[in-house]
LOMARDREN-336880 format. One record per atom (N, C-alpha, C, O): z, y, x. Coordinates in pm, whole numbers, plus 32768, in hexadecimal, padded with zeros to 4 digits. Atoms other than C-alpha are relative to their C-alpha. Last residue first. Layout:
<rs>
ZYX ...
</rs>
This chain:
<rs>
7F7480A27F8B 835C87F08021 806B802D7FA5 80DB7FFC7FAD 7F627FDA7FFE 822088A37F66 807D7FAF8021 80947F37800C 7FB980458074 80D9883A7FE2 809F800C8006 80F27FF0805D 7FCA80108087 801589278047 80167FB67F96 7FF67FB27F20 805B8038801A 7F5C8897819F 801880307F7B 7FC97FFA7F2D 808F7F9B7FEF 802689648268 7F7B7FF37FE0 7F18802C800E 801F7F5B803D 816C88F88199 7F6680378034 7F1C807D7FF0 7FFC800780AD 8114876881B2 7FE880B87FDB 7F8D80F57FA2 80837FFE8066 810887C48325 7FD07FB27F79 7F5F7F837F72 805F7FAD7FAE 8245885A8371 7F6A7FD37FB6 7F317FFD7F51 80037F89804A 82E087728297 7FAD80847FEF 7F7680C17F93 806280238066 824C866E833B 802280457FAE 7FD280517F51 80B87FDC8000 829486E68487 7FF37FCE7F97 7F817FA17FA4 7FFC7F637FED 842F871D83FB 7F4A8019801D 7F03806E7FE7 7FCD7FE880B6 8464858C8375 7F9A80AB801A 7F3780C67FD6 80A7803D8065 83C5851A84E1 7FD280297F61 7F6A80247F1F 804B7FC27F8A 84A085F685AE 7F977FE87F82 7F4980277F3A 7FB57F817FF1 85C7858184CB 7FA180408025 7FB580B47FFF 8029802D805E 856783F78515 7FE180AD7FA5 7F7F80A97F5B 80957FF27FD6 853B843D866B 7FE1800F7F52 7F7680357F22 80217F7B7FAC 86A184A78668 7F687FF77FF8 7F26805C8010 7FC07F3F8026 873E83D68592 7F928067800E 7F5D80B57FBF 806380378090 8688829B8657 8004807F7F79 7FA980C37F49 80797FAD7FE0 874F8383877A 7FAD7FDA7FB6 7F57802E7F9F 80157F568033 8883835B86A8 7F70801B8040 7F28806F800C 801A7FBB805F 886D81D6866F 7FFB8075801A 7FA980A47FCA 80A580198027 87FC81AF87DA 802A800D7F5A 7FD580567F28 80487F9F7FB1 8976823D885A 7F637FDC7FC5 7F2580467FBD 801E7F998024 89E7817D873E 7FA7807E804D 7F5A80D38021 8045803680C3 898A80218783 802E80B57FBA 7FE980DD7F5C 7FC280278087 89E1807A88FF 7FCD80047FAB 7F5F803A7FB3 7FBB7F788077 890480798A18 80637FCA7F91 806D7F567F69 7F8C7FD47FB7 889D7F878B35 801980AA7FD3 801E811A8006 80307F787FF9 87397F7C8A68 8092803480A5 808A80878100 80AB7FC27F8D 87267E238A84 800580688017 7FC28084807B 800D80277F5C 88967E3389D8 7F5A7FDB8064 7F37800480D3 7F7A7F8C7F6F 883F7F6F88F7 80227FA08069 80157FC380DF 80717FC17FB2 870B7EAF8854 8042802B804A 8027803880C1 80097FEA7FA1 880B7D998819 7FBB80218019 7F777FD98062 7FAD80477FD9 88C67E5C873C 7FBD7F82806D 800C7F7980CC 80197F8C7F88 879F7F3186C8 809E7FB6803B 80DB801C805A 7F837FDA8010 87327DCE8617 802F80A2803A 7FCF80CD8079 7F8B80397F9E 85A77DBE8642 80CE80597FB0 80EF80BE7F72 7FBF801A8085 849C7DCB851E 80AB7FF88027 810E7FD87FE5 7F9880677FF8 83C57DAC85F6 80487FC77FA7 80467F5C7F69 809B803F802E 82E97ED28551 80377F628032 801E7F087FE2 80737FF08055 84027FCB84F6 7FB57F6D8010 7FAD7F257FAD 7F918006804E 85367F8F8635 7FBA80047F7B 800C7FC87F36 7F9A80187FAE 84487F65875F 80787FAA7F6E 80A57F397F5B 807680778012 8322803486A4 80657F83802C 80397F2F7FDE 80217FFB8050 840A81578698 7FCF7F5F8002 80177F057FD7 7F99802E8056 84BA811887FF 80157FF47F23 80757FCB7EE1 7FB580847FDA 83728109887E 80557FD47FAC 80487F7B7F57 8069805F802C 82E4822D87F2 80567F77800F 809D7F3E7FBB 801D7FFA80A2 83DC82E5884F 80007F947FD2 80537F3E7FB5 7F5D804D7FF7 83C2826389C5 80117FED7F47 80017F8B7EFE 800980D48002 825982A88985 80897FDC802A 80997F63803C 804C804C7F4B 829A8436896A 800C7F797FC3 80437F4E7F5E 7F8C800C7FD1 8255849A87EF 7FF17FE28054 7F837FB98079 7FCF7F787FA9 812D855F8770 80A47FB78009 81027FED7FCE 80267FCB7F63 807C843C8708 803F8039803D 8047801A80B3 800A80937F74 818883BB8631 7FDB80188050 801A801780BA 7F2C7FB27FA9 817E8533856D 80067F5D805B 7FF17F5F80D5 80397F9A7F9C 7FF284DA8516 80AE801B8067 80E4802F80D4 804D80307F6C 804D83968499 7FFD80858063 8015808980DC 7F8280677F9C 816A842583C3 7FA67FD6804F 7FCA7FE580C4 7FBD7F9A7FD0 80618555833A 805C7F62808D 805C7F488105 80B67FBC7FA5 7F33842E82BF 808280668062 8073804E80DA 803080717FE4 8087837281F0 7FC080578074 800A807280D3 7F8E7FF97FAC 811384DE8165 7FE67F6C8075 80277F7A80DD 80087F6C7FA8 7FD2854C810D 80757FC78043 807C7FD380BE 806F80147FA7 7F8D83C28057 7FFB8078805A 7FA3806F80AF 7FCF80A27F8C 80E683F88000 7F897FBF8029 7F947F64807B 7F4E7FD67FC3 80AE85357F18 7FE97F91808B 7FAE7F9F80F5 802F7FB77FCB 7F3C848C7E99 804F80538052 8017807380BB 801180727F39 8004835C7E4B 7FBE8078802B 7FEA8081809D 7FC47FFA7F5E 810184527D62 7FAC7FA8806A 7FD37F8A80DB 80347F2F7FC2 803F84737C28 80567FEF8088 8017802180E4 807C7FE97FE0 801382CA7C35 7FD080638000 7F5E80808025 8057802D7F95 818982A37C82 7F3A801B8003 7EFD8034806B 7FDB7FAA7F90 81EC83547B47 7FE3800F80BA 7FCB806F8103 80217F4B801C 813982BF7A61 800E80608098 7FCA809B80EC 8096800E7FDC 81A981617AFC 7FCB80927FD4 7FC780E8802C 804680097FA3 82E581F67ACB 7FAD7FDD8067 7FA6800080DD 80137F417FDD 82E8827E797E 801B7FCA8081 7FDF802980B3 802E7FDC7FF4 828B80D6794A 7FF780CC8049 7FA4810B808B 80797FF37F84 83AB806D79E4 7F5B80207FCA 7F13800F802C 7FF17FF77F8C 84A181337902 7F887FFD8080 7F51805080C8 7FA77F718021 845480E977C3 7FC680658070 7F6480AE8079 808F80067FCD 84087F727831 7FD580C27FD5 7F6F80EB800B 804C7FE5806C 85707FAD7854 7F5D7FE07FDC 7F257FF78047 80677F9C801E 85E17F6B79B1 7FDA7FD27F74 7FBB7F5C7F64 7FB57F868036 86DE7E847A24 7FC580638012 7FD780A78077 80477F9D800A 86877D527996 804980748055 80BC80938032 7F987FAC7FCB 86EC7BFD79FA 7F8A80917FF6 7F18809D8022 7FE1802D7FB1 86917AB87969 8037808E8025 80AF80A0800D 7F5E7FFA7FDA 86687B1F781D 805B7FEB8064 80D57FF08053 7FAC7FE3809E 850B7B3C781F 8057803F802D 8062809F8079 7F1F800E7FCF 84927ADB798D 8061800F7F8D 80D77FEB7F90 7FBA805F7FB8 83597A7878F4 808580178035 80F37FE1802D 7FB78038807A 83557B857833 7FE07FAE8027 7FC87F7C7FB9 7F717FD98026 837F7C83797E 7FF37FAF7F72 804D7FD37F25 7F9980427FA5 82607BC37A30 8079800B7FCF 80CF7FB57FE2 7FDA808C801B 81767BDE78EE 80877FD7805B 80DE7F888037 7FBE800A8023 81BE7D517941 80397F7D7F9B 809D7F6A7F56 7F36803A7FF7 817E7D4F7A76 80327FD87F5E 808C7F867F54 7FB380A27FE9 80427CB77A15 80B78030806A 81197FF78099 7FFA80758057 7FC47DC2795F 801E7F548022 80217EE57FEC 7FD57FD780A6 80117ED17A47 801C7FB17FC0 80937F937FB6 7F9E80037FC9 7F497E197B54 808B803C7F90 80C47FF17F41 801D80DC801E 7E157DFB7A46 80867FE48084 80987F6B808A 801E7FF88091 7E267FAA7A53 80327F5F7FF5 809C7F467FBB 7F807FE88023 7E997FDC7BDB 7FD17FB17F22 80167F577EF3 7FBE809D7F7C 7D287EF67C37 808480047F8E 80A07FB27F37 802580548027 7C5C800F7B34 80567FA88018 807A7F6D7FB3 7F787FCA80BA 7D5D81647BA8 7FE77F607FCE 804D7F1E7FB9 7F9380357FDF 7CF680C67D3E 80397FE67F49 80827F967F0E 7FD78091801C 7B7F80927CE7 80AE7FF57FDE 80DD7FA27F90 7FC680417F92 7ACA81F87CC7 806D7F4B7FE8 80807F157F7B 7FA07FEA800E 79CD81C17BCF 802C7FF0809C 80017FAB80F8 7FD47F9F7FF1 785681A97C46 80A580317FD9 80B680A18008 7FC77FBD7F61 78B780597CB1 7FC980887FEF 7FE780C48056 80BA7FE48006 78BF7FE57B2B 8003805180A6 805580A980C0 7FD37F897F88 79B87EF57B1F 7F67800C7FE4 7F017FCF7FC8 7FD97F988031 79667DEA79F9 7FED8083804C 7FA180D8801E 80587FDE803B 78E57CCF7ADA 7FF6808B7FBB 7F9C80D77FDD 80517FB27FB1 79ED7CA27B9B 7FBC80727FDF 7FC680E97FFB 7FF17F9E804F 7B027C757A6B 7F498060809E 7F1380CE80AA 803C80448089 7B1A7AFF7AF8 7FE1805B7FC2 7FB6802E7F58 806B80367FC3 7B547BAD7C82 7FAE7FBF7F57 7F347FBF7F46 804F7F747FD7 7C377CBC7BBD 7F9D7F8F8038 7F347FA67FFB 80557FD88060 7CE97B837B3A 7FAF806E8016 7F6B80827FB1 804C80668032 7D467AC07C8B 7FAB80377F52 7F4180077F29 80AD80287FC4 7DAA7BDC7D16 7FA47FEE7FBF 7F41802F7F9C 80AA7F5A8064 7E597C927BF5 7F9F7FCD8052 7F257FD78042 80127FE3807D 7F4D7B2E7C31 7F6380337FE5 7EF6800C7FBA 803F80748024 7F4D7B2C7DBD 7FBB80167F56 7F4E804A7F41 808280117FFA 7FCD7C827D5D 7F847FF48014 7F1F80357FFA 80747FCD8098 80BD7C127C86 7F808027804A 7F1280028020 806B805C804A 80FA7B057DAD 7FDC80647F32 7FA1804A7EC9 802680327FDA 81727C3B7E8B 7FA17F557FAD 7F2D7F307FC0 80AA7F808040 820B7CFC7D73 7FA87FC38075 7F3B7FF48056 80197FF48091 83087BAC7D6D 7F8F80837FDD 7F4080927F80 802580AA8026 835A7B857EC7 7F917FD07F94 7F317F847F9A 807E7FAC7FB8 83817D157F3D 7FBB7F4A7FD9 7F497F237FF5 7FFB80447FCF 847F7D257E15 7F7D7FB8804F 7F1A7F9C800C 7F747FDF7F78 84CF7E907D98 7FCE7F5D805C 7FCE7F7980D4 7F9B80547FFE 83B37E317C64 803F80008096 800E7FB680EB 7FD0804C80BD 83147F787BE6 80517F858014 80B47F7C7FCA 7FE47FC07FE7 82C780547D4D 80407FCD7F50 807E800B7EF9 7F3C7FEE7FE3 82AC7F127DD7 8037805B7FBE 80B080457FB8 7FB9804C8058 81737F117D04 80947FB3803C 80EC7F6A800D 800D8011806C 80CB80257D7F 805E7FA87FD7 80C07FDE7FA4 7F9C7FAB800C 81167FEA7ECD 804A80507F9D 80BA80827F9F 7F3C80457FA7 80947E757EAA 803A80878039 8099806D8083 7FB08062802A 7F7A7F2C7E32 806A7FCB7FB9 80AF7FD57F53 7FC57F58805D 7F2F806C7F36 805D7F8B7F5B 80CF7F9D7F32 7F827FC77FD5 7F417F3F8033 805180627F87 80C4807D7F64 7FAF806A800A 7E3A7E547F7E 806880288070 809C7FCE80B1 7FB17FAB8041 7D497FAE7F66 80A87FAD7FB1 80F57FD37F59 7FD17F697FDD 7C517F938072 806F80097FD9 80BF80438022 7FEE801E7F59 7C367DC28052 808680BC8037 80F880CB8063 7F64805A7FFF 7BFA7E237EEB 8056803B80A0 8093809C80CE 7F907FC98018 7AD77F307F3F 80A57FCB7FD1 810F80087FD3 7FE17F927FAA 7A337E518025 8060806E7F9E 80D280857FC4 7FDB804D7FB8 7A317D097F4C 8069806D8066 80DF806A8089 7F5B7FF3802D 79B17E057E3A 80B17FCD8063 81257FF5805A 7F6B7F938013 78DE7E5C7F03 80647FDC7FDD 80D57FE6800C 80077FF07F6C 78557D1D7F96 8089806C8009 80F98077803C 7F5980407F92 789B7C807E4B 7FF880348070 80487FF580B5 7F817F6C8040 77757D8B7DB3 80887FD8801E 80EA8021802B 800A7F848007 76847D127EBF 809480347F83 80EF80867F89 7FB97FF97F6B 769E7B957E8F 801A809A8033 808A80988068 7F7580648029 767A7BDB7D10 80438014807D 80A780578094 7FC37F3F800A 751F7CC47D46 80C67FDF7FEF 811E80347FE2 7FF77F927F64 74B97BD67E60 802280177FCD 8087804A7FFF 7F8380577F7E 75117A837D5F 7FEA8088806A 8035808680CB 7F4680218020 74627B377C48 80467FF48058 80A28043806C 7FD07F478005 732B7B927D44 808E7FFE7FC0 80F680217FF8 7FC57FE17F67 732479EB7D71 7FE580AA801F 7FE480CD8095 7F75806C8001 732579837BEA 7FF28024808D 8065800480AC 7F6F7FA88075 72257AC07B8E 806E7F948032 80DD7FC58020 7FD5801F8099 71417A2F7CB2 80707FF87FAE 80D87FBA7FC5 7FA78050804F 70BC7AB87DD1 80207FEA7F82 7FFC80327F25 7F897F6B806F 6FB67B267E3C 80797FA57FCD 80827F357F9A 80188050806E 6ECE7A4D7F99 807880607F93 80C780B17FC3 7F7E7F8B8050 6E457B3D8059 80057F857F6A 7FBD7F647F0C 7FD2800A8076 6D7F7A828196 806F80267F78 80E9801C7F8A 7F2D8065801D 6D617ACB82D0 7FC380117F51 7F7D80637F15 80287FCA8055 6BE27AEE8393 805D7FF37FB4 80827F7E7FB7 
</rs>
């Protein structure tokens, strides 16, 4: 015979909190890169943008209990990122301001409106990369994933840097045309 033990209210609360933390952590990790992209449209220095996203993550965890799991996570998180960008701009103060606050706010609004199109472009790029031949994919990987210099890559391949630049240019054009066709077929205006 098995014994049944009732959970105490404290155990039930801890279980609920653990479950909410898991949902929150999953959603944050899924949208971390989206937050970074958003901040990068407002703060062009990647290291500063990454710091802002870290600050945003800290605030989000502090506010996790306020998050309604029935609502989309990214718009909620983006509001906190926006406030962290504003704090960063105030801290930077007179050091160096390239854009007015009004322009930065407009950029933030436009970035949010462009999210759907950017996601469609990313999916199309993934599909189009899959259609490239292996040597073209390898060349792109060596150049962009490994961040190899064209001069070093050319030397390794026994080619001239100009020939490699031309090959990369042609591959990028093929990708561009493929992405445009894909978006057009899905109803996106080019």
